[in-house]
Backbone as ProteinMPNN parsed JSONL, in Angstrom:
{"seq_chain_A": "XXXXXXXXXXXXXXXXXXXXXXXXXXXXXXXXXXXXXXXXXXXXXXXXXXXXXXXXXXXXXXXXXXXXXXXXXXXXXXXXXXXXXXXXXXXXXXXXXXXXXXXXXXXXXXXXXXXXXXXXXXXXXXXXXXXXXXXXXXXXXXXXXXXXXXXXXXXXXXXXXXXXXXXXXXXXXXXXXXXXXXXXXXXXXXXXXXXXXXXXXXXXXXXXXXXXXXXXXXXX", "coords_chain_A": {"N_chain_A": [[16.345, -0.012, 29.135], [18.988, 0.958, 31.273], [20.341, -1.177, 33.719], [20.133, -0.625, 37.282], [21.821, -1.422, 40.1], [21.566, -1.904, 43.461], [22.977, -2.361, 46.608], [21.826, -4.226, 49.49], [21.018, -4.954, 52.81], [19.38, -7.209, 55.232], [17.563, -5.828, 57.864], [17.336, -5.328, 61.371], [17.342, -3.409, 63.318], [15.088, -1.078, 64.569], [12.854, 1.797, 64.809], [13.697, 4.38, 67.199], [16.209, 3.537, 67.491], [17.5, 3.579, 65.125], [19.123, 5.812, 64.888], [21.592, 5.293, 65.825], [22.363, 3.479, 63.808], [22.628, 5.197, 61.494], [24.73, 6.612, 62.197], [26.669, 4.842, 61.797], [27.086, 5.078, 59.015], [24.944, 3.922, 57.565], [21.724, 3.645, 56.013], [18.344, 3.427, 56.794], [15.78, 1.54, 55.379], [12.682, 0.477, 53.653], [11.03, -2.137, 52.171], [8.193, -2.699, 50.315], [5.074, -4.063, 49.021], [2.48, -5.443, 46.68], [1.094, -8.351, 47.886], [3.194, -9.098, 49.589], [4.884, -9.021, 52.804], [5.969, -6.054, 54.476], [9.395, -5.319, 54.404], [12.265, -4.662, 56.315], [15.184, -3.092, 55.6], [18.736, -2.082, 55.244], [20.988, 0.289, 53.857], [24.066, 1.068, 52.232], [25.254, 4.301, 53.094], [27.003, 5.965, 51.471], [27.036, 4.7, 48.985], [24.404, 4.807, 48.346], [24.12, 7.545, 48.19], [25.589, 8.104, 45.934], [24.233, 6.966, 43.925], [21.646, 8.082, 44.015], [20.868, 10.134, 42.374], [20.232, 8.844, 40.069], [18.268, 7.064, 40.639], [16.162, 8.181, 42.058], [12.803, 9.064, 42.022], [10.081, 7.712, 40.108], [10.437, 6.125, 37.868], [12.551, 4.643, 37.295], [13.901, 1.415, 37.281], [15.114, -0.67, 39.86], [17.443, -2.864, 40.922], [17.614, -4.477, 43.856], [20.123, -5.859, 45.557], [20.292, -8.387, 47.65], [22.468, -8.844, 50.368], [23.949, -11.741, 51.65], [21.879, -13.632, 51.129], [21.835, -13.594, 48.396], [19.484, -12.941, 46.966], [17.619, -11.036, 44.572], [15.778, -8.225, 44.184], [13.353, -6.607, 42.229], [12.679, -3.224, 42.222], [10.998, 0.058, 42.702], [11.874, 3.394, 43.563], [9.908, 4.91, 45.77], [9.625, 6.834, 47.847], [11.881, 9.122, 49.139], [13.236, 10.27, 52.023], [14.515, 13.152, 53.472], [16.884, 14.835, 55.534], [15.552, 17.9, 56.835], [17.25, 20.199, 57.055], [20.125, 19.506, 56.902], [20.009, 17.844, 54.58], [20.84, 15.215, 54.148], [20.11, 11.796, 53.385], [17.508, 10.217, 55.044], [15.701, 8.028, 55.128], [14.393, 5.443, 52.926], [11.626, 4.487, 50.915], [10.921, 1.67, 49.193], [9.059, 0.173, 46.36], [8.223, -3.003, 45.605], [8.197, -4.71, 42.596], [6.378, -6.896, 40.328], [7.719, -8.533, 37.606], [6.219, -9.455, 35.551], [3.777, -8.096, 35.586], [1.77, -5.344, 34.747], [2.692, -1.993, 35.542], [1.585, 1.21, 36.986], [2.895, 4.474, 36.705], [4.688, 7.566, 37.036], [6.445, 9.486, 34.607], [8.943, 11.851, 33.646], [8.719, 14.603, 31.249], [10.909, 15.396, 28.606], [12.175, 18.173, 27.007], [13.412, 18.474, 23.69], [15.524, 19.511, 21.051], [15.025, 22.565, 18.916], [12.948, 25.352, 18.827], [12.066, 27.369, 16.083], [10.653, 29.888, 16.188], [11.054, 30.707, 18.829], [13.861, 30.843, 18.883], [14.201, 33.045, 17.223], [13.231, 34.959, 18.712], [10.647, 35.571, 18.585], [8.681, 34.302, 20.108], [7.812, 32.674, 23.21], [8.473, 29.86, 25.146], [5.744, 27.954, 26.498], [5.386, 25.607, 29.113], [3.462, 23.715, 30.551], [3.051, 21.147, 31.405], [4.929, 18.743, 32.863], [5.193, 16.051, 33.496], [3.991, 12.76, 32.811], [1.45, 10.315, 33.18], [1.863, 6.827, 33.016], [1.486, 3.349, 31.805], [2.924, 0.283, 31.942], [4.889, -2.726, 31.435], [7.332, -3.506, 33.974], [9.946, -3.903, 32.769], [9.791, -2.415, 30.518], [10.034, 0.267, 31.191], [11.017, 3.76, 31.02], [13.326, 6.297, 31.398], [12.458, 8.934, 30.793], [10.153, 10.696, 28.619], [10.686, 11.964, 25.248], [10.066, 15.141, 24.02], [9.872, 16.636, 20.996], [10.535, 19.818, 20.195], [11.113, 21.062, 17.802], [9.181, 20.85, 16.028], [7.488, 22.863, 16.419], [6.99, 25.411, 14.573], [5.75, 27.886, 14.247], [4.483, 30.744, 15.833], [2.109, 30.23, 18.429], [1.89, 27.657, 17.86], [1.432, 24.235, 19.166], [1.94, 21.412, 21.297], [0.262, 18.612, 22.336], [-0.79, 16.065, 24.721], [-1.768, 13.997, 23.19], [-0.186, 14.044, 20.984], [2.213, 13.07, 21.614], [4.851, 10.701, 21.269], [4.687, 7.525, 22.29], [7.042, 5.358, 23.683], [7.895, 1.938, 22.796], [5.742, -0.57, 24.07], [4.633, 1.02, 26.047], [1.846, 2.689, 27.455], [0.322, 5.793, 27.389], [-1.432, 7.441, 29.964], [-2.445, 9.867, 30.711], [-4.717, 12.63, 30.241], [-5.442, 13.082, 26.92], [-5.884, 15.528, 25.736], [-4.461, 17.374, 27.25], [-2.325, 20.166, 27.465], [1.054, 20.138, 26.545], [3.318, 21.684, 25.548], [3.582, 25.093, 24.23], [4.148, 27.612, 21.951], [4.17, 30.829, 22.796], [3.143, 34.192, 21.875], [5.498, 36.79, 22.13], [4.799, 39.369, 22.855], [2.381, 39.013, 23.961], [3.155, 37.615, 26.274], [4.667, 39.718, 27.656], [2.557, 41.587, 28.099], [1.085, 40.056, 30.033], [2.979, 39.811, 32.01], [3.337, 42.514, 32.934], [0.788, 43.125, 33.671], [0.494, 41.571, 35.886], [0.109, 41.536, 39.467], [2.501, 42.608, 41.946], [3.944, 40.059, 43.693], [3.573, 39.548, 47.265], [6.284, 39.365, 49.53], [7.093, 36.286, 51.036], [7.841, 34.484, 53.956], [10.548, 32.051, 53.869], [9.627, 28.64, 53.958], [10.701, 25.672, 55.544], [9.891, 22.465, 55.16], [9.496, 19.881, 57.408], [10.461, 16.666, 57.069], [8.254, 13.775, 57.007], [7.969, 11.468, 59.621], [9.097, 8.055, 59.437], [6.984, 5.295, 58.748], [7.306, 3.222, 60.65], [8.109, 4.56, 62.863], [10.57, 5.767, 62.938], [13.01, 8.191, 63.631], [14.515, 11.273, 62.747], [18.045, 12.051, 63.191], [19.144, 14.417, 65.322]], "CA_chain_A": [[16.779, 0.828, 30.259], [20.153, 0.356, 31.984], [20.101, -1.796, 35.023], [20.765, -0.034, 38.361], [21.931, -2.361, 41.201], [21.8, -1.301, 44.782], [23.236, -3.408, 47.555], [21.108, -3.999, 50.556], [21.099, -6.049, 53.844], [18.249, -7.148, 56.149], [17.708, -4.891, 59.119], [16.619, -5.702, 62.644], [17.269, -2.234, 64.069], [13.95, -0.201, 64.212], [12.436, 2.873, 65.823], [14.785, 5.485, 67.502], [17.62, 3.005, 67.402], [18.29, 3.821, 63.83], [20.104, 6.879, 64.944], [22.975, 4.726, 65.937], [22.731, 2.856, 62.525], [22.979, 6.18, 60.559], [26.126, 7.039, 62.626], [27.531, 3.893, 61.253], [27.064, 5.098, 57.742], [23.884, 3.103, 57.045], [20.554, 4.323, 55.848], [17.392, 2.495, 56.94], [14.877, 1.559, 54.244], [11.638, -0.452, 53.662], [10.411, -2.655, 50.894], [6.781, -3.167, 50.42], [4.378, -4.227, 47.749], [1.263, -6.335, 46.882], [1.391, -9.795, 48.331], [4.401, -9.375, 50.426], [4.942, -8.299, 54.081], [7.047, -4.995, 54.493], [10.714, -5.795, 54.862], [13.212, -3.655, 56.699], [16.563, -3.296, 55.057], [19.626, -1.188, 55.362], [21.675, 0.588, 52.688], [25.287, 1.853, 52.542], [24.936, 5.755, 52.765], [27.861, 6.393, 50.376], [26.68, 4.106, 47.679], [23.001, 5.478, 48.091], [24.268, 9.05, 47.688], [26.195, 8.137, 44.534], [23.199, 6.446, 42.961], [20.288, 8.602, 44.168], [20.522, 10.959, 41.2], [19.764, 8.003, 38.956], [17.156, 6.2, 41.144], [15.123, 8.831, 42.659], [11.618, 9.154, 41.14], [9.275, 6.424, 39.992], [10.701, 5.766, 36.4], [13.846, 3.94, 37.217], [13.835, 0.107, 37.922], [16.241, -0.751, 40.671], [17.683, -4.268, 41.461], [18.048, -4.516, 45.182], [20.891, -7.072, 45.72], [20.324, -8.612, 49.223], [23.579, -9.419, 50.892], [23.685, -12.836, 52.63], [21.134, -14.643, 50.493], [21.791, -13.654, 46.912], [18.323, -12.569, 46.388], [17.484, -9.662, 43.922], [14.316, -7.705, 44.215], [13.038, -5.353, 41.468], [11.819, -2.136, 43.02], [10.987, 1.51, 42.344], [12.065, 4.225, 44.746], [8.604, 5.593, 45.895], [9.725, 7.967, 48.584], [13.089, 9.566, 49.73], [13.093, 11.229, 53.109], [15.835, 13.865, 53.716], [16.817, 15.787, 56.74], [15.082, 19.213, 56.384], [18.367, 21.186, 57.145], [21.385, 18.971, 56.233], [19.799, 17.312, 53.209], [21.147, 13.878, 53.979], [18.984, 10.836, 53.316], [17.167, 9.484, 56.327], [15.014, 6.825, 54.895], [13.83, 5.23, 51.632], [10.595, 3.522, 50.658], [10.903, 0.948, 47.868], [8.0, -0.494, 45.971], [8.647, -4.219, 44.904], [7.244, -4.986, 41.418], [6.373, -8.168, 39.713], [8.203, -8.257, 36.202], [5.185, -9.912, 34.548], [2.602, -7.388, 35.907], [1.969, -3.917, 34.42], [2.623, -0.925, 36.731], [1.412, 2.637, 36.612], [3.777, 5.385, 37.327], [4.867, 8.893, 36.213], [7.733, 9.798, 33.96], [9.141, 13.203, 33.2], [8.844, 14.933, 29.787], [12.293, 16.116, 28.418], [12.122, 18.9, 25.629], [14.637, 18.271, 22.909], [15.38, 20.223, 19.705], [14.848, 24.032, 19.171], [11.775, 25.938, 18.123], [12.611, 28.533, 15.416], [10.028, 31.182, 16.602], [11.655, 31.033, 20.024], [15.221, 31.167, 18.662], [14.207, 34.167, 16.596], [12.755, 36.005, 19.625], [9.274, 35.978, 18.227], [7.79, 33.655, 21.017], [8.417, 32.03, 24.328], [7.803, 28.437, 25.398], [4.936, 27.715, 27.802], [5.589, 24.289, 29.199], [2.688, 23.413, 31.805], [2.999, 19.65, 31.766], [6.226, 18.137, 33.04], [5.218, 14.614, 33.76], [2.729, 12.018, 32.353], [1.207, 8.931, 33.861], [1.988, 5.657, 31.942], [1.306, 2.07, 32.274], [3.808, -0.669, 31.207], [5.564, -3.717, 32.312], [8.618, -2.866, 34.495], [11.057, -3.913, 31.863], [9.599, -1.46, 29.472], [10.08, 1.59, 31.795], [11.951, 4.637, 30.453], [13.632, 7.44, 32.363], [11.833, 10.074, 30.243], [9.617, 10.689, 27.132], [11.149, 13.043, 24.745], [9.141, 15.947, 23.291], [10.579, 17.315, 19.985], [9.843, 21.106, 19.966], [11.435, 21.533, 16.586], [7.895, 20.874, 15.429], [6.726, 24.26, 16.848], [7.585, 26.252, 13.556], [5.154, 29.063, 14.205], [3.855, 31.248, 16.981], [0.851, 29.524, 18.808], [1.872, 26.107, 17.696], [1.433, 23.518, 20.386], [2.024, 19.964, 21.388], [-0.666, 18.039, 23.345], [-0.374, 14.717, 25.112], [-2.063, 13.075, 22.219], [0.912, 14.241, 20.009], [3.491, 12.397, 22.009], [5.276, 9.29, 20.654], [5.004, 6.619, 23.375], [8.11, 4.313, 23.436], [7.264, 0.551, 22.617], [5.329, -1.176, 25.357], [4.168, 2.079, 27.129], [0.575, 3.377, 27.274], [0.181, 7.045, 28.213], [-2.767, 7.526, 30.553], [-2.751, 11.217, 30.966], [-5.694, 13.071, 29.426], [-4.729, 13.367, 25.591], [-6.094, 16.925, 25.349], [-3.709, 18.232, 28.075], [-1.288, 20.871, 26.812], [2.413, 19.993, 26.925], [4.144, 22.972, 25.321], [3.099, 25.951, 23.276], [4.847, 28.895, 21.607], [3.276, 32.089, 23.101], [3.681, 35.414, 21.348], [6.353, 37.602, 23.149], [3.924, 40.613, 23.232], [1.303, 38.523, 24.963], [3.775, 37.347, 27.568], [4.85, 40.997, 28.251], [1.295, 42.069, 28.723], [0.758, 39.259, 31.24], [3.849, 40.092, 33.199], [3.084, 43.859, 33.331], [-0.44, 43.165, 34.374], [0.534, 40.77, 37.175], [0.627, 42.327, 40.586], [3.803, 42.089, 42.557], [3.651, 39.043, 44.868], [4.08, 39.89, 48.54], [7.285, 38.437, 49.94], [6.688, 35.373, 51.958], [9.1, 33.809, 54.665], [10.848, 30.64, 53.453], [9.202, 27.593, 54.972], [11.336, 24.463, 55.311], [8.978, 21.406, 55.637], [10.137, 18.788, 58.066], [10.115, 15.375, 56.468], [7.555, 12.986, 57.829], [8.682, 10.348, 60.13], [8.899, 6.786, 58.8], [5.845, 4.579, 59.357], [7.614, 2.384, 61.729], [8.445, 5.34, 63.992], [12.022, 6.112, 62.861], [13.034, 9.716, 63.603], [15.87, 11.807, 62.16], [18.96, 12.407, 64.181], [19.447, 15.802, 65.41]], "C_chain_A": [[17.999, 0.139, 31.05], [19.869, 0.009, 33.357], [20.787, -0.978, 36.183], [20.69, -1.062, 39.567], [22.342, -1.581, 42.421], [22.02, -2.369, 45.785], [22.42, -3.148, 48.81], [21.267, -5.192, 51.551], [19.811, -6.005, 54.729], [18.648, -6.436, 57.396], [16.858, -5.295, 60.255], [16.463, -4.418, 63.542], [16.013, -1.411, 63.606], [13.797, 1.016, 65.232], [13.568, 3.939, 66.028], [16.099, 4.798, 67.473], [18.293, 3.217, 66.049], [19.137, 4.952, 63.868], [21.399, 6.319, 64.973], [23.387, 3.994, 64.455], [23.166, 4.065, 61.535], [24.413, 6.651, 60.987], [27.169, 6.078, 62.104], [27.671, 3.912, 59.752], [26.043, 4.2, 57.003], [22.533, 3.982, 56.944], [19.351, 3.289, 55.973], [16.33, 2.635, 55.71], [13.896, 0.425, 54.404], [11.25, -0.812, 52.264], [9.083, -3.289, 51.134], [6.224, -3.36, 49.114], [3.312, -5.233, 47.808], [1.732, -7.786, 47.068], [2.677, -10.186, 49.008], [4.316, -8.531, 51.712], [6.074, -7.217, 53.918], [8.277, -5.642, 55.031], [11.652, -4.688, 55.155], [14.584, -4.078, 56.258], [17.391, -2.162, 55.36], [20.442, -1.013, 54.108], [23.007, 1.369, 53.07], [24.97, 3.302, 52.08], [25.782, 6.213, 51.624], [27.482, 5.886, 49.143], [25.247, 4.71, 47.282], [23.212, 6.942, 47.506], [24.816, 9.161, 46.271], [25.141, 7.846, 43.589], [21.885, 7.19, 42.935], [19.833, 9.497, 42.986], [19.822, 10.15, 40.1], [18.552, 7.181, 39.391], [16.026, 7.018, 41.747], [14.033, 9.121, 41.609], [11.058, 7.725, 40.978], [9.428, 5.765, 38.598], [11.883, 4.97, 36.257], [13.614, 2.568, 37.953], [15.167, -0.003, 38.644], [16.3, -2.245, 40.957], [18.344, -4.135, 42.892], [18.736, -5.903, 45.418], [21.066, -7.309, 47.252], [21.546, -9.339, 49.543], [23.183, -10.604, 51.898], [22.957, -13.999, 51.988], [21.221, -14.674, 48.964], [20.631, -13.173, 46.188], [18.306, -11.136, 45.755], [16.056, -9.321, 43.773], [14.182, -6.527, 43.29], [12.15, -4.389, 42.148], [11.83, -0.874, 42.262], [11.135, 2.302, 43.673], [10.753, 5.124, 44.925], [8.807, 6.825, 46.874], [11.148, 8.036, 49.216], [12.961, 10.544, 50.699], [14.452, 11.738, 53.361], [15.597, 14.552, 54.875], [16.449, 17.245, 56.226], [16.168, 20.284, 56.379], [19.563, 20.688, 56.435], [21.112, 18.433, 54.902], [20.091, 15.9, 53.18], [20.122, 12.991, 53.971], [18.716, 10.145, 54.62], [16.451, 8.242, 56.142], [14.38, 6.617, 53.419], [12.85, 4.145, 51.604], [10.788, 2.927, 49.36], [9.59, 0.182, 47.688], [8.464, -1.727, 45.197], [7.627, -4.382, 43.801], [7.392, -6.421, 40.995], [6.79, -7.873, 38.062], [7.051, -8.537, 35.232], [3.885, -9.174, 34.691], [2.723, -6.015, 35.488], [1.758, -3.079, 35.623], [2.187, 0.402, 36.128], [2.301, 3.47, 37.415], [3.863, 6.662, 36.548], [6.256, 8.905, 35.702], [7.789, 11.226, 33.467], [9.082, 13.314, 31.599], [10.013, 15.852, 29.649], [12.04, 16.835, 26.999], [13.451, 18.752, 24.953], [14.366, 19.125, 21.478], [15.321, 21.788, 20.075], [13.686, 24.426, 18.275], [12.315, 27.301, 17.492], [11.907, 29.78, 15.916], [10.687, 31.663, 17.87], [13.089, 31.373, 19.745], [15.307, 32.536, 17.991], [13.72, 35.312, 17.431], [11.385, 36.378, 19.355], [8.218, 35.319, 19.403], [8.634, 33.118, 22.112], [7.672, 30.831, 24.591], [6.941, 28.455, 26.677], [4.843, 26.143, 27.907], [4.878, 23.916, 30.617], [2.855, 22.024, 32.338], [4.401, 19.109, 31.721], [6.354, 16.637, 33.088], [3.889, 13.948, 33.142], [2.617, 10.723, 33.014], [1.226, 7.859, 32.861], [1.625, 4.355, 32.624], [2.108, 1.16, 31.333], [4.171, -1.834, 32.052], [6.839, -3.126, 32.808], [9.773, -2.99, 33.508], [11.026, -2.843, 30.764], [9.667, 0.169, 29.884], [11.236, 2.39, 31.068], [12.191, 5.743, 31.45], [12.851, 8.719, 32.056], [11.194, 9.792, 28.989], [10.063, 12.02, 26.56], [10.039, 13.837, 23.95], [9.96, 16.865, 22.373], [10.097, 18.688, 19.58], [10.423, 21.683, 18.658], [10.12, 21.527, 15.664], [7.108, 22.106, 15.572], [7.47, 25.22, 15.805], [6.912, 27.658, 13.554], [4.659, 29.472, 15.64], [2.409, 30.578, 17.171], [0.888, 28.033, 18.495], [2.024, 25.431, 18.996], [1.497, 22.09, 20.209], [1.104, 19.517, 22.629], [-0.171, 16.538, 23.565], [-0.641, 13.714, 24.093], [-1.131, 13.087, 21.021], [2.087, 13.549, 20.366], [3.651, 10.949, 21.47], [5.618, 8.33, 21.893], [6.06, 5.512, 22.969], [7.24, 2.928, 23.36], [6.921, -0.065, 24.057], [4.701, -0.203, 26.438], [2.828, 2.654, 26.555], [0.476, 4.679, 28.054], [-1.235, 7.236, 28.631], [-3.259, 8.869, 30.733], [-3.773, 11.802, 29.838], [-5.099, 13.583, 28.054], [-4.813, 14.811, 25.313], [-5.318, 17.845, 26.22], [-2.617, 18.92, 27.183], [0.187, 20.482, 27.345], [3.281, 21.097, 26.873], [3.481, 23.702, 24.176], [4.031, 27.124, 23.133], [3.922, 30.049, 21.787], [3.992, 33.268, 22.417], [4.35, 36.268, 22.462], [5.561, 38.654, 23.576], [2.891, 40.131, 24.24], [1.879, 38.277, 26.351], [4.155, 38.68, 28.228], [3.614, 41.702, 28.832], [0.829, 41.354, 30.082], [1.633, 39.747, 32.39], [3.732, 41.496, 33.671], [1.735, 44.009, 34.099], [-0.511, 42.571, 35.809], [0.855, 41.579, 38.278], [1.799, 41.759, 41.173], [3.382, 41.258, 43.77], [4.262, 39.556, 46.14], [5.162, 38.771, 48.97], [6.729, 37.538, 51.151], [7.916, 34.748, 52.596], [9.218, 32.393, 54.011], [10.327, 29.693, 54.67], [9.964, 26.337, 54.628], [10.522, 23.28, 56.042], [9.864, 20.372, 56.226], [9.637, 17.442, 57.524], [9.403, 14.487, 57.454], [8.279, 11.826, 58.315], [8.256, 9.072, 59.457], [7.727, 6.079, 59.526], [6.172, 3.832, 60.593], [8.322, 3.196, 63.001], [9.873, 5.742, 64.064], [12.059, 7.64, 62.873], [14.46, 10.099, 63.121], [16.723, 12.168, 63.321], [19.18, 13.966, 64.232], [20.992, 16.238, 65.342]], "O_chain_A": [[17.977, -1.041, 31.398], [19.243, 0.762, 34.103], [21.969, -0.669, 36.039], [19.603, -1.485, 39.96], [23.266, -0.767, 42.435], [21.213, -3.299, 45.797], [22.293, -1.99, 49.209], [21.613, -6.3, 51.142], [19.234, -4.94, 54.949], [19.779, -6.427, 57.882], [15.681, -5.59, 60.047], [15.579, -4.357, 64.397], [15.884, -1.09, 62.425], [14.476, 1.166, 66.248], [14.273, 4.304, 65.087], [17.107, 5.504, 67.431], [19.502, 3.045, 65.892], [19.902, 5.125, 62.92], [22.29, 6.763, 64.248], [24.548, 3.962, 64.047], [24.104, 3.826, 60.774], [25.198, 7.048, 60.126], [28.351, 6.401, 61.977], [28.251, 2.991, 59.177], [26.321, 3.775, 55.882], [22.32, 4.911, 57.723], [19.395, 2.303, 55.237], [16.1, 3.716, 55.168], [14.157, -0.506, 55.167], [11.151, 0.003, 51.347], [8.864, -4.191, 51.943], [6.791, -2.891, 48.127], [3.162, -5.879, 48.845], [2.663, -8.278, 46.431], [3.152, -11.322, 49.013], [3.736, -7.445, 51.7], [7.063, -7.507, 53.245], [8.23, -6.415, 55.988], [11.838, -3.816, 54.307], [15.063, -5.189, 56.486], [16.788, -1.17, 55.768], [20.619, -1.964, 53.346], [23.064, 2.154, 54.017], [24.523, 3.553, 50.961], [25.208, 6.891, 50.772], [27.59, 6.634, 48.171], [24.964, 5.043, 46.131], [22.591, 7.404, 46.548], [24.57, 10.117, 45.535], [25.119, 8.425, 42.503], [21.082, 7.017, 42.018], [18.652, 9.605, 42.656], [18.988, 10.643, 39.341], [17.863, 6.64, 38.526], [14.943, 6.456, 41.915], [14.337, 9.39, 40.447], [11.487, 6.749, 41.593], [8.605, 4.931, 38.22], [12.231, 4.616, 35.13], [13.184, 2.561, 39.107], [16.198, 0.471, 38.168], [15.256, -2.843, 41.218], [19.496, -3.721, 43.025], [18.079, -6.943, 45.472], [21.789, -6.627, 47.978], [21.708, -10.442, 49.022], [22.315, -10.499, 52.765], [23.289, -15.164, 52.208], [20.762, -15.615, 48.316], [20.673, -12.986, 44.972], [18.873, -10.187, 46.297], [15.246, -10.102, 43.273], [14.834, -5.509, 43.522], [11.039, -4.692, 42.584], [12.569, -0.72, 41.291], [10.603, 1.928, 44.718], [10.617, 6.074, 44.154], [8.118, 7.822, 46.657], [11.571, 7.036, 49.796], [12.595, 11.667, 50.349], [15.423, 10.989, 53.461], [14.479, 14.87, 55.281], [17.041, 17.708, 55.251], [15.967, 21.275, 55.676], [20.022, 21.309, 55.476], [22.0, 18.56, 54.059], [19.637, 15.272, 52.224], [19.112, 13.351, 54.575], [19.612, 9.555, 55.224], [16.585, 7.375, 57.005], [13.908, 7.579, 52.813], [13.07, 3.052, 52.126], [10.823, 3.684, 48.389], [9.048, -0.381, 48.639], [9.085, -1.528, 44.153], [6.42, -4.23, 43.989], [8.399, -7.074, 41.27], [6.173, -7.04, 37.399], [6.951, -7.889, 34.191], [2.925, -9.534, 34.009], [3.75, -5.425, 35.824], [0.932, -3.294, 36.51], [2.387, 0.676, 34.945], [2.482, 3.267, 38.616], [3.198, 6.831, 35.525], [7.161, 8.365, 36.339], [6.811, 11.752, 32.936], [9.326, 12.386, 30.827], [10.173, 16.857, 30.342], [11.746, 16.186, 25.995], [14.501, 18.89, 25.581], [13.268, 19.329, 20.96], [15.509, 22.23, 21.209], [13.485, 23.921, 17.171], [12.874, 28.174, 18.156], [12.625, 30.768, 16.069], [10.887, 32.867, 18.036], [13.549, 32.275, 20.446], [16.341, 33.19, 18.122], [13.753, 36.469, 17.01], [10.932, 37.417, 19.835], [7.091, 35.787, 19.565], [9.863, 33.069, 22.066], [6.472, 30.711, 24.344], [7.359, 28.901, 27.746], [4.341, 25.46, 27.013], [5.532, 23.821, 31.656], [2.807, 21.768, 33.541], [5.002, 19.024, 30.65], [7.387, 16.038, 32.79], [2.852, 14.599, 33.016], [3.615, 10.098, 33.373], [0.567, 8.029, 31.835], [1.479, 4.278, 33.844], [1.993, 1.246, 30.11], [3.813, -1.925, 33.226], [7.413, -2.287, 32.114], [10.575, -2.057, 33.496], [12.04, -2.444, 30.192], [9.422, 1.099, 29.115], [12.225, 1.829, 30.597], [11.319, 6.067, 32.256], [12.602, 9.513, 32.963], [11.537, 8.831, 28.3], [9.897, 13.067, 27.185], [9.192, 13.227, 23.297], [10.657, 17.759, 22.853], [9.281, 18.759, 18.661], [10.173, 22.871, 18.451], [10.091, 22.194, 14.63], [6.13, 22.324, 14.857], [8.502, 25.783, 16.17], [7.45, 28.56, 12.913], [4.458, 28.623, 16.508], [1.651, 30.407, 16.216], [-0.017, 27.28, 18.852], [2.681, 25.967, 19.888], [1.172, 21.555, 19.15], [1.223, 20.019, 23.747], [0.612, 15.93, 22.835], [0.049, 12.698, 24.011], [-1.254, 12.243, 20.133], [2.973, 13.398, 19.525], [2.71, 10.177, 21.28], [6.726, 8.376, 22.425], [5.876, 4.836, 21.956], [6.09, 2.847, 23.794], [7.702, -0.044, 25.008], [4.322, -0.603, 27.538], [2.718, 3.029, 25.387], [0.542, 4.657, 29.284], [-2.15, 7.206, 27.808], [-4.466, 9.035, 30.907], [-3.647, 11.467, 28.66], [-4.277, 14.498, 28.1], [-3.894, 15.346, 24.692], [-5.439, 19.054, 26.022], [-2.077, 18.299, 26.268], [0.416, 20.539, 28.554], [3.92, 21.498, 27.845], [2.902, 23.093, 23.276], [4.634, 27.572, 24.108], [2.984, 30.231, 21.011], [5.22, 33.348, 22.375], [3.818, 36.425, 23.562], [5.621, 38.902, 24.78], [2.596, 40.794, 25.235], [1.309, 38.61, 27.389], [3.938, 38.739, 29.439], [3.654, 42.314, 29.899], [0.309, 41.95, 31.025], [1.189, 40.041, 33.5], [4.035, 41.697, 34.847], [1.567, 44.842, 34.989], [-1.297, 42.917, 36.692], [1.82, 42.337, 38.175], [2.119, 40.587, 40.973], [2.638, 41.661, 44.665], [5.416, 39.982, 46.106], [4.992, 37.562, 48.811], [6.044, 37.996, 52.065], [8.914, 34.497, 51.921], [8.253, 31.705, 53.68], [10.496, 29.85, 55.879], [9.896, 25.926, 53.469], [10.492, 23.151, 57.266], [10.879, 20.004, 55.634], [8.436, 17.177, 57.559], [9.822, 14.396, 58.608], [9.092, 11.227, 57.611], [7.139, 9.002, 58.942], [7.52, 6.245, 60.728], [5.367, 3.81, 61.525], [8.936, 2.645, 63.915], [10.37, 6.039, 65.15], [11.252, 8.298, 62.216], [15.404, 9.309, 63.122], [16.201, 12.562, 64.363], [19.369, 14.632, 63.214], [21.302, 17.427, 65.415]]}, "name": "protein", "num_of_chains": 1, "seq": "XXXXXXXXXXXXXXXXXXXXXXXXXXXXXXXXXXXXXXXXXXXXXXXXXXXXXXXXXXXXXXXXXXXXXXXXXXXXXXXXXXXXXXXXXXXXXXXXXXXXXXXXXXXXXXXXXXXXXXXXXXXXXXXXXXXXXXXXXXXXXXXXXXXXXXXXXXXXXXXXXXXXXXXXXXXXXXXXXXXXXXXXXXXXXXXXXXXXXXXXXXXXXXXXXXXXXXXXXXXX"}
């Protein structure tokens, strides 16, 4: 896996005072993990916005490069809090890992290839499982596990967790009998759609991100 480096600096500003920190183009964050005290840090907002598509989620190992002391901390991004309206990043929680100790996390499943029944219009893909839980050493993490759907050559063909090919060093912990993807007959799909009652329209709800554990609140 390609190394992702993110610059960080120790942070003394906490609580409601982080509003001023955000106005300076900084994002507050916290590093925690087994055997260590939580550490408050700050990140450059522009660098974080550029890297967040690559580091969000729990399957990308990040090297936090601490300014001032040259320390590098391997972490995973466990939670990214955003403003519920503007969408800008308010706070990030990083989980520090030990490179010699196995970790458990989730990785996404990426479908690759083409299924001939689907291409011919004879069936449609049912893809109920999008992530699996894995265990591995941090250095063996992968951003995703590929699922080759070209193996689905007939209607009703299916791939289960037990059929997945785990990359070297990775153990898949999800129930092996869980369905990953199946080719459903088109006729069956049409019947299901026609029989399904129309869902009542519901108002859009925008959930407000939870405040950080240390009492930091988003800037209005």
